[in-house]
N, C-alpha and C positions, 0 to 999 in steps of 0.2 A: 572616132579617130579621124584625124585630118586627111590623111591620104592613104587609101587602102593598098596602094602599090608599094609603099615603103613604111616599115614599122616605126621609123624614127623621122618624123617630119622636121623641117629646118628649125622651126621654133623650139621644138623639144630638144633637138641637138644643141642649140645655143644654150639652153638651160643646163644640159648635161655637161657641156664644155666648161661653163662657168662654175658649176658645182665641183668638177674635177680640179679646176684651177684653185678654187677656194679651199679644197681639201688638201692641196699641195701634192696631188697624185699625178699631175700631168704637166710635163714640160712641152715645148713646142713640137717635138717629134711625136710624143704620145697623143697630143691633141689631133694630129693629122690622121692617126689610125683609130682613134676612139670611136667615131661615128660608125664606120664600116664594121668594126669589131662588135659593137653593141647591136647593130642591125642584124648581124649574123646570129648572135646569141638569141635575139628576139624571134627571129625566124625559126630557129631550132626549138625555142620554148613554146611556140604556138600562140594562139589568140589570147589565152589567159595571161601569159607573160607580157604580151604587148599591152594589154589593158592595164595591168599593174604598173607598168612603166609609164604609160600615158597618164594615169591618175597621180602617180608619185611626182612626176616632173611638172605636171600642171599645178599641183598643190604647192610645190616648191617655188614655182615661178610667181604665182599670184597671192600666196599667203601674206607677204609683206604689205600688200595693199589693204588687207583686212585688219592689220594691227592698229593700235592706237598709240601715237598719232599715225595716220596713214602714211605709208612709205611709197616706194617705187617698186616696180617688178624686180624680182631677184636678179635677172640678167643685167639690169641697168644700175645696180648698186656698185659702189666701189669695192675693190677686193677685200679690204678690211671689214667693210660693212657686211659683205657676203659671209666672211668667216664668222663674224659675230652672230649673224642670222642663223647660220648652221648650228652654232653652239646653243642658241636659244631654242631652236627646233628640237634639238636632242633632249631637252629637258621635259618636253610635253609628250603625252601619249600618242596623239595623232601625228604630230610632227616627227616624233622619233620613228614611227612606223614608215612614214614616207621617206625619211632620211635613210632608214635601213634599206629600203627598196632601191634608192638611188645608189647607195654604196655597193649594193649587190650588183647593179648594172656596171659600175666601175670595176668591180672585181672580175666580172665576166670578161671585160675587155682587156684585162691585164695579160701580158704575155706569160706563158708558162715558164717557170723558172727551172733551171737544171738543178738536180740534187747537188748539195755541197759535198766537198771532199771529206768533211768531218762527219757528215750524217747522211741520211737518205739510203738509197739502195747501194749495195756493194758493187764494185766494178766487176764486169764479166771477164 
């Protein structure tokens, strides 16, 4: 792991921000709170969660370089290329596992939603 004091190093945060943007799950406001929210979740999840996140984000960042023809790192791709790359990863067994871990990180950072008036818990 790159920095023991923080579970989400700047390079990993950049990959996470770009994945969130490519997934269409983060606007400008969400991107500002994404890093701290994921760091808090990783601290709560412990060393195993931090390692899974590190591996998934590293795989996502560097996998395009191993493709044929070789590409650029994930964070340096254009938005449409990132979206296409995520769709391509979702079709493979190893890529889908890494993508599932990244999506789990994004879900952990999502703010809790209040129950709707049509469903959920009854009012008190």
